[in-house]
VMD Tcl script that draws the C-alpha trace (Angstrom):
set ca {
  {16.59 -15.55 -9.51}
  {14.90 -13.35 -6.90}
  {16.23 -9.87 -6.21}
  {18.73 -9.88 -3.36}
  {18.23 -6.30 -2.20}
  {14.45 -6.14 -2.48}
  {12.22 -8.23 -0.22}
  {8.44 -8.39 0.24}
  {5.77 -5.71 0.49}
  {6.72 -2.90 2.87}
  {3.67 -0.69 2.57}
  {0.71 0.21 0.38}
  {0.24 3.84 -0.65}
  {-3.29 5.27 -0.78}
  {-3.18 8.59 -2.64}
  {-5.73 11.10 -1.37}
  {-6.82 14.55 -2.48}
  {-7.65 15.75 1.04}
  {-4.99 14.43 3.39}
  {-6.37 15.53 6.77}
  {-9.90 14.43 5.93}
  {-8.57 11.01 4.88}
  {-6.80 10.61 8.22}
  {-10.09 11.30 10.02}
  {-11.83 8.68 7.85}
  {-9.34 6.00 8.85}
  {-9.42 7.00 12.52}
  {-13.20 6.46 12.46}
  {-12.51 2.92 11.22}
  {-10.55 2.13 14.37}
  {-7.02 2.68 13.08}
  {-4.36 4.48 15.10}
  {-3.04 7.09 12.69}
  {0.37 8.70 13.09}
  {0.79 12.44 13.42}
  {0.94 14.17 10.06}
  {4.34 14.11 8.39}
  {5.79 16.54 5.85}
  {8.43 15.18 3.48}
  {11.57 16.89 2.20}
  {10.91 19.88 -0.09}
  {11.78 18.12 -3.36}
  {9.11 15.48 -2.60}
  {6.31 18.02 -2.16}
  {4.17 15.56 -0.20}
  {2.77 14.89 3.25}
  {1.50 11.71 4.85}
  {-0.10 9.81 7.67}
  {0.94 6.23 8.38}
  {-0.99 3.29 9.82}
  {1.65 1.01 11.27}
  {1.26 -2.76 11.31}
  {3.83 -5.55 11.73}
  {5.90 -6.06 9.56}
  {4.24 -3.67 7.11}
  {1.98 -0.63 7.03}
  {-0.36 1.59 5.05}
  {0.34 5.16 4.02}
  {-2.13 7.96 3.29}
  {-0.23 10.26 0.94}
  {-1.16 13.71 -0.31}
  {0.46 16.30 -2.56}
  {1.22 19.54 -0.73}
  {3.28 21.31 -3.42}
  {3.68 20.41 -7.09}
  {7.19 19.12 -7.83}
  {8.79 17.09 -10.58}
  {8.98 14.10 -8.26}
  {5.25 13.97 -7.54}
  {4.08 14.53 -11.12}
  {2.96 10.86 -11.53}
  {1.00 11.05 -8.27}
  {-0.72 14.25 -9.38}
  {-1.58 12.64 -12.70}
  {-3.08 9.67 -10.87}
  {-5.25 11.90 -8.68}
  {-6.43 13.84 -11.73}
  {-7.42 10.64 -13.56}
  {-8.74 8.47 -10.76}
  {-9.17 10.44 -7.55}
  {-8.30 8.63 -4.32}
  {-7.08 5.03 -4.21}
  {-4.12 2.64 -4.06}
  {-1.65 4.29 -6.41}
  {1.54 2.34 -5.66}
  {3.05 -0.34 -3.48}
  {6.47 -0.32 -1.81}
  {8.81 -3.22 -1.26}
  {11.36 -3.23 1.55}
  {14.80 -2.40 0.20}
  {17.78 -3.82 2.03}
  {20.03 -1.45 0.08}
  {18.37 0.92 -2.38}
  {21.51 1.72 -4.34}
  {22.30 -1.97 -4.85}
  {18.64 -2.71 -5.57}
  {18.54 -0.04 -8.27}
  {21.54 -1.65 -9.94}
  {19.87 -5.08 -9.73}
  {16.85 -3.93 -11.70}
  {19.09 -2.01 -14.12}
  {20.84 -5.32 -14.86}
  {17.41 -6.76 -15.68}
  {16.69 -4.04 -18.23}
  {14.73 -1.55 -16.10}
  {16.12 1.97 -15.77}
  {15.60 2.89 -12.11}
  {14.37 6.24 -10.86}
  {16.64 7.17 -7.98}
  {17.88 6.28 -5.43}
  {16.26 9.29 -3.76}
  {16.94 10.32 -0.16}
  {14.35 12.16 1.88}
  {13.04 12.47 5.42}
  {10.25 13.83 7.57}
  {10.28 15.18 11.13}
  {8.88 12.85 13.81}
  {7.83 13.74 17.34}
  {8.56 10.69 19.48}
  {6.21 9.55 22.27}
  {8.46 11.17 24.90}
  {8.13 14.53 23.14}
  {11.59 14.61 21.59}
  {11.96 15.61 17.94}
  {13.58 13.10 15.61}
  {13.34 12.24 11.91}
  {12.29 9.33 9.73}
  {14.86 8.90 6.96}
  {14.43 6.93 3.76}
  {16.21 6.03 0.54}
  {13.92 4.84 -2.25}
  {14.15 3.83 -5.88}
  {11.38 3.22 -8.39}
  {10.89 0.99 -11.36}
  {10.12 3.09 -14.49}
  {6.79 4.88 -14.22}
  {5.46 3.12 -17.32}
  {6.06 -0.27 -15.67}
  {2.86 -0.39 -13.62}
  {1.35 -3.91 -13.52}
  {-2.41 -3.66 -13.31}
  {-2.03 0.12 -13.23}
  {-0.15 0.08 -9.89}
  {3.36 1.53 -9.69}
  {5.98 -0.19 -7.56}
  {9.05 1.07 -5.75}
  {11.39 0.00 -2.97}
  {11.97 1.76 0.34}
  {15.04 1.48 2.53}
  {14.30 2.53 6.11}
  {17.38 4.18 7.57}
  {15.65 4.91 10.89}
  {13.14 2.11 11.52}
  {12.76 3.13 15.17}
  {11.13 6.41 14.14}
  {8.60 4.66 11.87}
  {7.63 1.47 13.72}
  {6.73 3.19 17.00}
  {4.99 0.72 19.37}
  {2.31 3.21 20.41}
  {1.25 3.57 16.76}
  {0.97 -0.18 16.17}
  {-2.05 -0.83 18.42}
  {-5.40 -0.46 16.67}
  {-8.91 -0.55 18.13}
  {-10.03 -2.62 15.13}
  {-7.46 -5.32 15.89}
  {-5.50 -4.83 12.63}
  {-2.20 -6.70 12.66}
  {-0.66 -7.00 9.19}
  {-1.34 -6.99 5.46}
  {-2.25 -10.31 3.86}
  {-3.04 -9.28 0.29}
  {-3.01 -6.29 -2.04}
  {-5.95 -6.66 -4.42}
  {-5.47 -5.33 -7.95}
  {-8.43 -5.15 -10.33}
  {-7.69 -6.04 -13.94}
  {-9.39 -7.43 -17.01}
  {-6.40 -9.68 -17.71}
  {-5.07 -11.14 -14.47}
  {-2.62 -13.52 -16.14}
  {-1.00 -10.77 -18.24}
  {-0.65 -8.26 -15.41}
  {0.58 -10.86 -12.93}
  {3.17 -12.04 -15.47}
  {4.29 -8.42 -15.88}
  {4.94 -8.04 -12.15}
  {6.47 -11.52 -11.98}
  {9.14 -10.44 -14.47}
  {9.82 -7.24 -12.57}
  {10.44 -8.86 -9.19}
  {11.50 -12.39 -10.20}
  {8.71 -14.16 -8.30}
  {6.50 -16.97 -9.55}
  {2.73 -16.47 -9.81}
  {0.13 -19.09 -8.95}
  {-3.40 -19.55 -10.26}
  {-6.26 -19.34 -7.77}
  {-9.34 -21.62 -8.00}
  {-11.61 -18.71 -9.03}
  {-9.36 -17.63 -11.90}
  {-7.52 -14.90 -10.02}
  {-3.71 -14.94 -10.05}
  {-1.68 -14.50 -6.86}
  {1.94 -13.43 -6.73}
  {3.93 -13.74 -3.48}
  {5.95 -10.61 -2.82}
  {8.64 -12.47 -0.87}
  {9.91 -12.81 2.71}
  {6.56 -14.03 4.09}
  {5.02 -10.65 3.30}
  {1.63 -9.98 1.71}
  {0.69 -11.37 -1.69}
  {-0.47 -9.44 -4.73}
  {-3.76 -10.79 -6.10}
  {-4.84 -9.86 -9.64}
  {-8.54 -10.38 -10.34}
  {-11.49 -8.97 -12.26}
  {-14.21 -6.87 -10.67}
  {-16.58 -9.83 -11.11}
  {-14.17 -12.15 -9.29}
  {-13.81 -9.59 -6.54}
  {-17.60 -9.37 -6.16}
  {-17.87 -13.16 -5.90}
  {-15.16 -13.27 -3.24}
  {-17.00 -10.71 -1.12}
  {-20.74 -11.11 -1.80}
  {-23.00 -8.38 -0.53}
  {-20.27 -5.74 -0.63}
  {-20.85 -2.82 -3.01}
  {-17.72 -2.11 -5.04}
  {-18.66 1.36 -6.29}
  {-15.62 3.59 -6.60}
  {-13.18 0.84 -7.53}
  {-11.44 0.94 -10.91}
  {-11.72 -1.69 -13.64}
  {-7.92 -1.68 -13.63}
  {-5.89 -0.49 -10.68}
  {-5.40 -0.87 -6.95}
  {-8.67 -2.10 -5.45}
  {-8.23 -3.24 -1.87}
  {-6.23 -4.45 1.09}
  {-6.80 -7.69 2.99}
  {-5.78 -7.21 6.62}
  {-5.19 -9.89 9.25}
  {-6.99 -8.80 12.42}
  {-8.86 -9.79 15.53}
  {-12.37 -9.98 14.05}
  {-14.11 -9.45 17.38}
  {-12.27 -6.18 17.82}
  {-12.81 -5.27 14.17}
  {-16.56 -5.83 14.34}
  {-16.86 -3.73 17.50}
  {-14.67 -0.87 16.25}
  {-16.17 -0.72 12.76}
  {-19.79 -0.78 13.89}
  {-22.12 0.02 10.99}
  {-19.12 0.56 8.69}
  {-18.31 -3.16 8.85}
  {-20.14 -5.55 6.52}
  {-20.01 -9.29 7.15}
  {-19.18 -11.25 4.00}
  {-18.49 -14.92 4.61}
  {-15.65 -15.14 7.09}
  {-14.53 -11.56 6.49}
  {-15.59 -8.13 7.65}
  {-15.43 -5.56 4.85}
  {-15.40 -1.78 4.68}
  {-16.89 -0.25 1.55}
  {-14.49 1.64 -0.72}
  {-16.50 4.83 -0.22}
  {-15.69 4.77 3.50}
  {-11.92 4.28 3.01}
  {-10.91 6.65 0.21}
  {-11.91 4.32 -2.62}
  {-10.09 1.35 -1.09}
  {-11.88 -1.89 -0.20}
  {-10.73 -3.05 3.23}
  {-11.16 -6.72 4.08}
  {-10.52 -7.86 7.65}
  {-9.77 -11.59 8.05}
  {-8.47 -13.83 10.82}
}
mol new
graphics top color blue
foreach p $ca { graphics top sphere $p radius 0.5 }
foreach p [lrange $ca 0 end-1] q [lrange $ca 1 end] { graphics top cylinder $p $q radius 0.2 }
display resetview
C-alpha cells in the first residue's frame, strides 16, 4: 500500500564543493538559477534552486560543518560533486515519518528550517520547510532519500524563476548507476511501496508516484548504450548519475551551444559540464 503522506519526486539534490561556481556552471547551460539561499544555522548549508513544474533541482553546498550535514560532507569527501539525494513531496512530514516508522524504518526528523527569500517585488520573505529522512544507511543505489513538506510554496515556485532559456520544463527520470539494478530497485520499492518495472535494455524503472519523475536503475554500460557518443567520465559505478529533463529541444540546442551533444532524440550535457551530473534533454 503506497504511502499516503509522501508523493512523487519533489527535487533532486546535486551536492557541490564550490556552490557559487556551480551556480555559474548551470547558468551557462541556460538555466535560470535562483538567488543564493542560506539555510537555518543547524543545517549549515546554502543552496541555489532551478525551478521546474512540478519539481526542481537543487545545488547544495556545505557552509558550516554541523551534525545535520555530516552525511553530505562524507559524500563530498568520497565522491566529490554529484546527485547525493532525492526528495519526495511530503503532504505532512510528521505523519509521513510515522508511516515509515510503521514499516520498520526509524525516521530522521521531522526537521524544520527556512531560508530568506527576496521576492521579485523586492520584499523580503522566507521559504519554510519541514523534512524527514529515511535512515542514512537506507540509500538504494547509493542515493539517500527524504521527504520535503513545503510550508510556503509561493516563495519557492516563483514564476520568474521557472522560465529557462534552454526550454527546461520538468524532470522525467532520475538515473542511478548500479551494478545490480534489480536489487537496488527492489530496495527502493520496499521503502516507498511502489512497484518496479523491467525495461527492454535490462534497466529497472520505478515510478515515484503522482505522475512525477521515475527512478531508473541501470549499469554504466546500459547508460552508455542509451546515450551513444556521450562520454560518461566522472559518473560513479554506483550512485546518482543523471537527470532526464523534458524540454523544448529547439531552445535547448540553441542555449546549450557546444555544450549540447546530440544523441539519438536527446540532447545531452556531459557530466563534467554539470558538476558530475549527466543532463539529458528530451521532448
